[in-house]
C-alpha positions in Angstrom: 0.0 0.1 0.0 1.1 3.5 -0.6 1.4 6.1 2.0 -1.5 8.1 0.7 -3.8 5.0 1.0 -2.7 4.4 4.6 -3.3 8.1 5.5 -6.7 7.9 3.9 -7.6 4.8 5.9 -6.3 6.5 9.1 -8.3 9.7 8.4 -11.5 7.6 7.7 -10.9 5.8 11.0 -10.4 9.1 13.0 -13.6 10.5 11.5 -15.7 7.5 12.2 -14.3 7.5 15.8 -15.0 11.1 16.3 -18.4 10.9 14.9 -19.1 7.9 17.4 -18.1 10.1 20.3 -20.0 13.2 19.3 -23.1 11.2 18.3 -23.3 9.9 21.9 -25.6 12.2 24.1 -27.3 11.3 27.5 -28.9 13.9 29.5 -28.9 13.5 33.2 -32.5 12.5 33.3 -32.0 9.6 30.9 -29.0 8.4 33.1 -31.0 8.6 36.3 -34.0 6.7 34.6 -31.7 4.0 33.3 -30.1 3.6 36.8 -33.6 3.4 38.4 -34.7 0.8 36.0 -31.8 -1.4 36.7 -32.1 -0.8 40.5 -28.7 0.9 40.7 -27.7 3.8 43.0 -26.8 7.1 41.4 -24.2 7.6 44.0 -22.0 5.8 46.3 -20.1 7.1 49.4 -17.6 5.3 51.6 -16.1 5.9 55.1 -18.6 8.6 55.8 -17.9 10.9 58.9 -20.5 13.6 58.8 -21.0 16.3 61.3 -24.1 18.7 61.2 -23.9 22.0 62.9 -26.5 24.4 64.1 -25.4 27.8 65.0 -21.7 26.6 65.1 -22.6 23.7 67.6 -22.3 20.2 66.3 -25.8 18.5 66.9 -25.6 15.3 64.8 -22.7 13.0 64.1 -23.1 10.2 61.6 -20.7 7.4 60.7 -21.1 4.6 58.1 -18.8 2.5 56.1 -21.1 2.7 52.9 -24.0 4.8 51.6 -25.9 4.1 48.5 -27.9 6.9 47.0 -31.2 5.8 45.4 -32.5 9.4 45.2 -33.4 8.6 41.5 -36.6 6.7 42.7 -39.7 8.5 41.7 -42.0 7.2 44.4 -39.7 6.7 47.4 -36.2 7.9 47.0 -33.9 6.8 49.8 -30.4 6.3 51.0 -29.3 2.7 52.0 -26.5 2.0 54.5 -26.0 -1.8 53.8 -22.9 -2.1 56.1 -24.4 -0.3 59.2 -24.6 3.3 60.5 -24.0 5.0 63.9 -25.8 8.4 64.6 -25.1 10.6 67.7 -27.6 13.4 68.4 -26.5 16.1 70.8 -28.9 18.6 72.3 -28.2 22.1 73.5 -27.5 20.7 77.1 -24.8 18.4 75.6 -27.1 15.4 76.3 -26.7 12.7 73.6 -28.4 9.7 72.2 -26.7 7.2 70.0 -28.5 5.2 67.4 -26.8 2.2 65.6 -27.7 -0.7 63.5 -26.1 -3.2 61.1 -28.3 -2.0 58.3 -30.4 1.1 57.6 -32.6 2.9 55.0 -33.5 6.5 55.1 -36.6 7.6 53.1 -36.0 11.2 52.2 -39.7 12.3 51.5 -41.2 10.8 54.6 -38.2 11.3 56.8 -38.6 7.9 58.3 -35.5 5.7 58.8 -35.7 1.9 59.2 -32.7 0.3 61.2 -32.2 -3.5 61.3 -30.0 -6.1 62.9 -28.4 -5.5 66.1 -30.1 -2.1 66.7 -29.0 -0.3 69.8 -30.3 3.0 71.2 -28.7 4.8 74.2 -29.5 7.9 76.0 -26.2 8.6 77.8 -27.4 10.9 80.5 -30.6 9.0 81.4 -28.6 5.6 81.3 -31.4 4.1 79.2 -30.8 1.5 76.5 -33.0 -0.2 73.9 -32.0 -3.3 71.9 -34.0 -4.9 69.2 -33.6 -6.3 65.8 -35.7 -3.5 63.9 -36.8 -0.1 64.8 -38.4 2.7 62.8 -37.5 6.3 63.4 -39.8 9.1 62.4 -37.5 12.2 62.3 -40.4 14.6 61.8 -42.1 13.6 65.1 -38.8 12.6 66.8 -40.4 9.1 67.6 -39.1 5.4 67.6 -41.2 2.2 67.3 -40.9 -1.3 66.7 -43.2 -4.4 66.7 -40.3 -6.8 67.2 -38.9 -8.4 70.4 -37.0 -5.8 72.5 -35.0 -5.3 75.8 -35.1 -2.0 77.4 -32.8 -1.1 80.2 -33.1 1.7 82.7 -31.0 2.3 85.8 -33.3 0.0 87.9 -35.2 -2.1 85.5 -34.7 -4.6 82.6 -37.9 -4.8 80.5 -38.5 -7.6 77.9 -41.3 -7.5 75.3 -42.7 -7.2 71.9 -43.6 -3.8 70.6 -42.2 -0.6 71.9 -42.6 3.1 71.2 -40.6 6.0 72.6 -39.6 9.6 72.3 -36.4 10.1 70.4 -34.6 10.7 73.7 -36.0 7.5 75.3 -37.5 9.7 78.1 -41.0 8.9 77.4 -41.8 5.2 76.4 -44.5 2.8 76.0 -44.3 -1.1 76.0 -47.1 -3.3 74.5 -46.4 -6.9 75.7 -43.8 -6.9 78.5 -42.2 -8.9 81.0 -39.6 -8.4 83.5 -39.1 -6.9 87.0 -40.2 -3.3 87.1 -39.6 -1.0 90.1 -42.7 1.1 90.8 -42.3 4.3 92.9 -45.2 5.3 95.3 
């Protein structure tokens, strides 16, 4: 082959390649819809160490090894924490509550989180602790609830049962089916 034929073949290959690159176009909505159809997250984050501040004061700390962002869902966008999560809320009096579980989902529109597997909630000042396998956390109303088996510890009592509801700080709580020794004050 002559040099001119080789140059022509190379030029044709370059033109075809460039045409392929410039003919591909995906807008962001098409990509999000494709990922949603395939049940894929639109984002992944690793080794999260998040601190939220209000007026210069840290009020929430969150740690998680992995977060998958499914915000592309039309009906129920959510974030998933498949390897667990640990959240510490700190109020103005520096009282803190720690919430942790081996798996979590946070639904953005309803602001309800679902924590599963080895769920532990501790109010450090009140010295109360809830352990269960599943809990729902309504962040709008600052409320926890579960229909699963639980153990609730106070300074003087250990309460076992099925079905538990509590305020976010575990100061007010209700049990449904309970057993255990409970100290009653006159």
